[in-house]
C-alpha positions as CSV (number, residue, x, y, z in Angstrom):
1,X,337.2,250.4,222.6
2,X,341.2,250.2,221.9
3,X,340.4,249.3,218.1
4,X,341.3,252.5,216.4
5,X,338.5,251.9,213.8
6,X,335.9,252.4,216.2
7,X,337.4,255.7,217.5
8,X,337.4,256.7,213.9
9,X,333.8,255.7,213.5
10,X,332.9,257.5,216.7
11,X,334.5,260.7,215.4
12,X,332.5,260.3,212.1
13,X,329.2,259.9,214.2
14,X,330.2,263.3,216.1
15,X,330.8,265.1,213.2
16,X,327.1,264.5,212.2
17,X,326.3,267.2,215.0
18,X,328.4,269.8,213.8
19,X,327.0,273.2,213.5
20,X,328.7,274.9,210.7
21,X,326.2,277.0,208.7
22,X,328.6,279.7,207.8
23,X,331.7,277.5,206.6
24,X,330.1,274.2,206.0
25,X,333.1,272.5,207.2
26,X,332.1,270.0,209.5
27,X,334.3,268.5,212.1
28,X,333.9,265.7,214.5
29,X,336.3,264.4,217.4
30,X,336.1,261.4,219.7
31,X,338.4,261.2,222.5
32,X,339.1,258.0,224.3
33,X,339.8,258.3,227.9
34,X,342.3,256.1,229.9
35,X,338.9,254.8,231.6
36,X,337.5,253.5,228.3
37,X,334.8,256.2,227.9
38,X,334.6,257.9,224.3
39,X,333.7,261.7,224.7
40,X,332.3,263.4,221.5
41,X,332.7,267.0,220.3
42,X,331.7,268.5,216.9
43,X,332.5,272.1,215.7
44,X,329.9,274.9,216.7
45,X,330.3,278.2,214.7
46,X,328.6,281.7,215.4
47,X,328.2,284.4,213.1
48,X,330.8,286.3,215.2
49,X,333.6,283.9,214.1
50,X,335.8,284.3,216.8
51,X,333.2,282.8,219.3
52,X,333.1,279.5,217.2
53,X,334.6,276.3,219.0
54,X,336.3,273.5,217.0
55,X,335.6,269.8,217.7
56,X,338.8,269.2,219.5
57,X,338.1,271.8,221.9
58,X,334.4,270.7,222.6
59,X,335.4,267.2,223.2
60,X,338.2,268.0,225.5
61,X,336.0,270.7,227.5
62,X,333.2,267.9,227.5
63,X,335.6,265.4,229.0
64,X,337.2,267.6,231.6
65,X,333.9,268.7,232.9
66,X,332.6,265.2,232.9
67,X,335.4,264.2,235.4
68,X,337.9,262.7,232.8
69,X,341.7,263.9,232.8
70,X,343.8,261.1,231.1
71,X,343.4,260.4,227.3
72,X,344.6,257.8,225.0
73,X,343.6,258.9,221.7
74,X,341.7,261.4,219.7
75,X,340.3,261.0,216.4
76,X,339.2,263.8,214.3
77,X,337.0,263.4,211.3
78,X,336.8,266.2,208.5
79,X,337.1,266.7,204.9
80,X,340.5,266.2,203.7
81,X,341.6,264.9,207.2
82,X,342.7,268.5,208.6
83,X,345.1,268.7,211.5
84,X,344.0,270.8,214.4
85,X,344.3,274.5,214.5
86,X,346.6,276.4,216.6
87,X,344.1,277.1,219.4
88,X,343.4,273.3,219.5
89,X,347.0,272.3,219.6
90,X,347.5,274.7,222.4
91,X,344.5,273.0,224.6
92,X,345.5,269.4,223.5
93,X,349.0,270.2,224.7
94,X,347.8,271.4,228.2
95,X,345.2,268.7,228.7
96,X,345.7,265.7,226.3
97,X,349.5,265.8,225.7
98,X,350.0,262.0,225.7
99,X,346.8,261.2,223.4
100,X,347.6,259.6,220.2
101,X,345.9,262.0,217.4
102,X,344.0,260.2,214.5
103,X,343.4,262.6,211.6
104,X,340.4,261.2,209.6
105,X,339.5,262.2,205.8
106,X,335.8,261.6,205.7
107,X,336.0,260.5,202.3
108,X,338.9,258.1,202.9
109,X,338.1,256.9,206.7
110,X,340.1,253.6,206.2
111,X,343.4,255.1,206.1
112,X,343.8,257.6,208.7
113,X,347.0,259.5,209.6
114,X,348.3,259.0,212.9
115,X,350.5,261.7,214.9
116,X,350.9,263.4,218.2
117,X,350.8,266.8,219.6
118,X,354.6,266.9,220.0
119,X,355.1,266.7,216.6
120,X,352.2,269.4,215.5
121,X,353.2,271.8,218.2
122,X,357.0,270.9,219.4
123,X,357.9,273.8,221.5
124,X,354.7,274.8,223.3
125,X,354.0,277.7,225.8
126,X,352.9,275.8,228.9
127,X,352.3,276.5,232.6
128,X,356.0,275.9,233.4
129,X,356.6,278.9,231.3
130,X,354.5,281.2,233.5
131,X,356.3,283.0,236.5
132,X,355.6,281.7,239.9
133,X,353.4,283.8,242.1
């Protein structure tokens, strides 16, 4: 499963399960674990917008609660190949900091953009910033 095309296809598949009745902006994410498993996520919206959850966070939460803690890649598929929002950048920083991020425009999946969380969030607030108890 180390082929980036496969992880892109997995993110495109995950997008099909998005629940985006308000924005109509569907996003799918596929997270490749160090163990070789692929964990999916799709955005889920609520009429109370603040309760919505992005595909990236759904994928990471699914992976963590399934016992996976090390990740190689995350492909994120959306129209335009959008980068993760601020909340997702924070969660990626804390739980998948070493994962390559592959941003996929669903209209041009053959030419994804590659980045990493250190580029997208260069000076994060993380656990080491918290005072010791």
